[in-house]
C-alpha positions in Angstrom: -6.7 21.5 -37.6 -5.6 22.4 -34.1 -1.9 21.8 -33.3 -1.4 19.9 -30.1 0.6 21.9 -27.5 4.0 20.4 -26.8 5.6 19.8 -23.5 8.5 22.0 -22.2 12.1 21.2 -22.5 14.1 20.3 -19.4 17.8 21.4 -19.1 20.1 20.0 -16.5 23.9 20.5 -16.4 23.7 22.1 -19.9 22.1 19.0 -21.4 18.6 19.2 -22.8 15.8 16.6 -22.5 13.3 17.3 -25.2 9.6 16.4 -25.1 9.3 12.6 -25.6 12.8 11.9 -24.4 14.2 10.1 -21.4 17.8 10.5 -20.2 20.2 9.8 -17.4 22.1 13.0 -16.6 24.7 13.8 -14.0 25.7 16.9 -12.1 29.4 17.0 -11.1 29.7 17.9 -7.5 33.3 17.2 -6.3 35.9 14.5 -6.2 37.3 12.1 -3.6 40.8 12.7 -2.3 41.9 9.9 -4.8 40.7 12.1 -7.7 37.6 10.1 -8.4 34.8 12.4 -9.6 31.5 12.3 -7.7 28.3 13.0 -9.7 24.7 13.1 -8.7 22.7 10.8 -11.1 19.5 12.3 -12.4 16.9 10.5 -14.4 14.5 12.6 -16.5 11.4 11.2 -18.1 9.9 14.0 -20.3 6.6 13.2 -22.0 5.5 14.7 -25.3 2.2 16.0 -23.8 2.4 19.1 -21.4 1.8 18.6 -17.7 3.4 19.2 -14.3 7.0 18.4 -13.5 7.4 16.2 -10.4 10.7 15.8 -8.6 11.1 12.5 -6.7 14.3 12.4 -4.7 15.9 10.1 -2.1 19.2 9.9 -0.3 19.4 13.5 0.9 20.7 11.8 4.0 23.1 9.1 2.7 22.2 6.4 5.3 18.4 6.6 4.6 18.2 3.7 2.1 14.5 2.9 1.9 13.9 6.0 -0.2 16.8 5.0 -2.5 15.2 1.5 -2.9 11.8 3.1 -3.7 13.3 5.1 -6.6 15.4 2.1 -7.8 12.4 -0.2 -7.9 10.3 2.3 -9.8 13.1 2.9 -12.3 13.5 -0.9 -12.7 9.8 -1.4 -13.2 9.5 1.6 -15.6 6.9 3.2 -13.4 8.2 6.7 -13.7 7.9 7.0 -17.5 4.9 9.3 -17.8 2.3 10.1 -20.5 2.2 13.8 -19.8 4.4 16.3 -17.9 7.8 15.1 -16.6 9.4 13.2 -13.7 12.8 14.1 -12.4 14.1 11.2 -10.3 17.1 11.4 -8.1 17.9 8.1 -6.4 20.8 9.3 -4.3 21.3 13.0 -3.7 24.0 12.7 -1.0 26.5 10.3 -2.8 29.2 11.0 -0.2 27.0 10.1 2.7 25.8 6.9 0.9 29.3 5.5 0.3 30.3 6.3 3.9 27.1 4.9 5.5 26.5 8.4 6.9 23.7 10.9 7.2 26.1 13.8 6.4 28.9 14.6 4.0 32.5 14.0 5.1 33.0 17.4 6.7 30.1 16.6 9.1 27.6 19.0 7.6 24.0 18.1 6.8 23.0 18.8 3.2 19.4 19.1 4.5 20.4 22.1 6.6 22.4 23.8 3.8 19.8 25.0 1.3 19.8 27.2 -0.7 23.6 26.9 -0.5 26.5 28.8 -2.1 28.7 28.2 -5.1 31.9 28.4 -3.1 30.8 27.2 0.3 31.2 23.9 2.2 30.7 20.6 0.4 27.1 20.4 1.7 26.4 24.0 0.7 27.8 23.5 -2.8 25.6 20.4 -3.3 22.5 22.4 -2.2 23.5 25.3 -4.5 23.9 23.1 -7.6 20.6 21.4 -6.8 18.7 24.6 -6.5 20.1 26.2 -9.6 20.0 23.1 -11.8 16.8 21.3 -10.7 14.5 23.0 -8.2 13.6 25.9 -10.4 12.3 23.5 -13.1 10.0 21.4 -10.8 6.4 22.2 -10.0 6.2 20.1 -6.9 8.3 17.5 -5.1 8.3 14.3 -3.0 11.3 14.0 -0.7 11.9 10.4 0.6 13.4 9.9 4.1 13.6 7.4 7.0 14.0 7.7 10.7 17.5 8.2 12.0 19.4 7.0 15.1 17.7 3.6 15.2 14.3 5.2 15.3 11.8 3.4 13.0 9.1 5.7 11.5 5.8 4.2 10.6 5.0 5.3 7.0 3.9 9.0 7.2 3.7 12.2 5.2 4.7 15.6 6.5 3.5 18.7 4.8 3.8 22.5 5.4 0.9 24.0 7.3 1.3 27.4 5.7 1.1 25.8 2.2 -2.4 24.4 1.4 -1.1 22.8 -1.9 1.4 20.7 0.1 -1.5 19.5 2.4 -3.5 18.7 -0.7 -0.5 16.8 -2.1 -0.2 14.8 1.1 -3.9 13.8 0.9 -3.3 12.6 -2.7 -0.2 10.6 -1.6 -2.4 9.0 1.0 0.2 7.5 3.4 -1.2 5.8 6.5 -0.4 8.9 8.6 0.0 12.6 7.7 0.6 15.7 9.7 1.8 19.3 9.4 5.5 19.7 10.3 7.3 23.0 10.9 9.8 24.2 8.3 13.4 23.8 9.3 15.9 26.5 8.4 18.2 25.3 5.6 16.1 22.3 4.7 15.1 21.3 1.1 11.4 21.7 2.0 12.0 25.2 3.3 13.9 26.2 0.2 11.1 24.8 -2.0 8.4 26.6 0.1 10.3 29.9 -0.5 10.3 29.2 -4.2 6.6 28.5 -4.2 7.1 24.8 -4.9 4.7 22.5 -2.9 6.7 19.7 -1.3 5.9 16.7 1.0 8.3 14.5 2.9 7.7 10.8 3.2 9.2 9.2 6.3 9.2 5.4 6.6 11.5 2.8 8.3 14.9 3.4 9.8 18.3 4.2 8.5 20.5 1.4 7.1 17.6 -1.1 7.2 15.3 -2.1 4.3 11.6 -2.3 5.2 9.5 -3.8 2.4 6.2 -2.4 3.8 7.7 1.1 3.9 9.1 0.8 0.4 5.7 -0.4 -1.0 3.9 2.4 0.8 6.3 4.9 -0.8 5.8 3.5 -4.2 2.1 3.4 -3.9 2.0 7.1 -2.8 4.1 8.2 -5.7 1.8 6.3 -8.1 -1.2 7.9 -6.4 0.2 11.4 -7.2 1.1 10.5 -10.8 -2.4 9.1 -11.4 -4.1 12.1 -9.8 -2.4 14.5 -12.1 -3.0 12.4 -15.2 0.7 11.7 -15.7 0.0 7.9 -15.9 -3.2 6.2 -17.0 -3.3 3.3 -14.6 -1.5 2.0 -11.5 -1.4 -1.6 -10.3 -2.5 -2.0 -6.6 0.6 -2.7 -4.6 -1.2 -2.8 -1.2 -4.5 -3.8 0.2 -7.0 -0.9 -0.1 -7.2 1.2 3.0 -9.1 4.2 4.3 -7.9 7.8 3.8 -4.8 9.0 5.5 -5.1 9.6 9.3 -4.5 13.3 9.9 -2.7 14.1 13.2 -2.8 17.3 15.2 -0.9 17.1 18.5 2.3 15.1 18.6 4.5 14.2 21.5 7.8 12.3 22.1 7.9 10.0 25.2 11.4 9.8 26.7 13.2 7.3 28.8 12.4 8.1 32.5 15.7 6.4 33.5 18.7 4.6 32.0 18.3 0.9 31.3 17.2 -1.7 28.8 14.2 -0.6 26.7 11.6 -3.2 25.8 8.6 -2.0 23.6 5.3 -3.7 24.2 3.4 -2.3 21.2 3.7 -2.4 17.4 4.6 0.7 15.5 1.5 2.2 13.8 -0.8 0.9 16.5 -3.8 2.8 17.7 -3.5 3.6 21.4 -5.8 4.3 24.4 -4.9 6.6 27.2 -3.1 4.8 29.9 -2.2 1.8 27.7 1.2 0.2 28.4 3.6 0.9 25.6 6.9 -0.5 27.0 9.3 -0.7 29.9 12.7 0.5 30.9 14.4 -2.0 33.3 17.8 -2.5 34.9 19.7 -5.7 34.1 19.0 -7.3 37.5 15.2 -7.1 37.3 15.2 -4.9 40.4 13.8 -1.7 39.0 11.3 -1.3 36.2 9.7 1.9 34.8 6.4 1.4 32.9 5.7 3.8 29.9 2.1 4.5 29.3 0.2 6.4 26.6 -0.7 9.9 27.8 -3.7 10.2 25.4 -5.8 8.3 22.8 -3.8 8.3 19.6 -1.3 6.5 17.4 2.3 5.5 17.7 4.2 6.8 14.7 7.8 6.0 15.6 9.6 3.6 17.9 13.2 3.6 19.0 14.9 0.3 18.3 17.9 1.0 20.6 17.9 -1.7 23.3 20.0 0.2 25.9 18.9 3.7 26.5 19.9 6.7 28.7 17.6 8.9 30.6 15.9 11.4 28.3 16.3 9.3 25.1 13.4 9.5 22.7 11.5 6.2 22.8 8.1 6.7 21.2 6.6 9.4 18.9 2.8 9.7 19.4 0.1 11.6 17.5 -3.4 12.5 18.3 -5.9 12.2 15.4 -8.0 15.1 14.2 -11.6 14.5 15.5 
């Protein structure tokens, strides 16, 4: 009789998660000035049957709470407990930023510009170092959950690495409404993962410090799509209405404020655009001067600035042109 192959063991912070086990683990990072210890909570769901290890993480920027809610809901609904392989779920990577309503850690550094980090460096660098050494080497691929910052609302979108075909394939499986190749940023989690040969996609949806239920549902659906594709779950309930395959974008462009004033959008985020279509206006408070903002090409709007009062040069709309 053939002996069924057993899944691998996962070890984080010196604690083992054997095949068939699920555990909540913690990585100690630092302490507050009051002496309170700060840990990164890590959920591990390790199936008995062998398969890939997926890392699902949120809160790399502490104020980007839609991703945190995506992971929380999936934990609550037990949707990350898999039949084969393993899921490592990190609801909040940047605990310091989260408790301070901030993108960064208290010293002002961005954890997502600090990878692979150093053991004795800045707080951000140490968080990145522990993450690389404790978690990233054990994953096979990753989904990194983000939102727009600085009051910019991102329509649900997946970003992949052009140089990495596996990350593009992963983006297609996730099947967000919009997807496109995005350059690697020095010091980012995705860059570090790419250098380790670990395909990674970034899901961007909503804006910082604001819950967006549609964005949250899109993120949950995408993660379930990935789990189902790799046979890690046997079924997934439809969260959203069926839609066509993801729209792949090529060229992208930011439209910026031509002058200072009050910004009034005239389109809905995610809308399909025609060249010359009115997208919004920037006007003074006396209704004397108005600048009209029009689409420079046929395409889609993938981000809108929700700042009501803008300065000249502020980013207002992010547009993308679909691959024909």
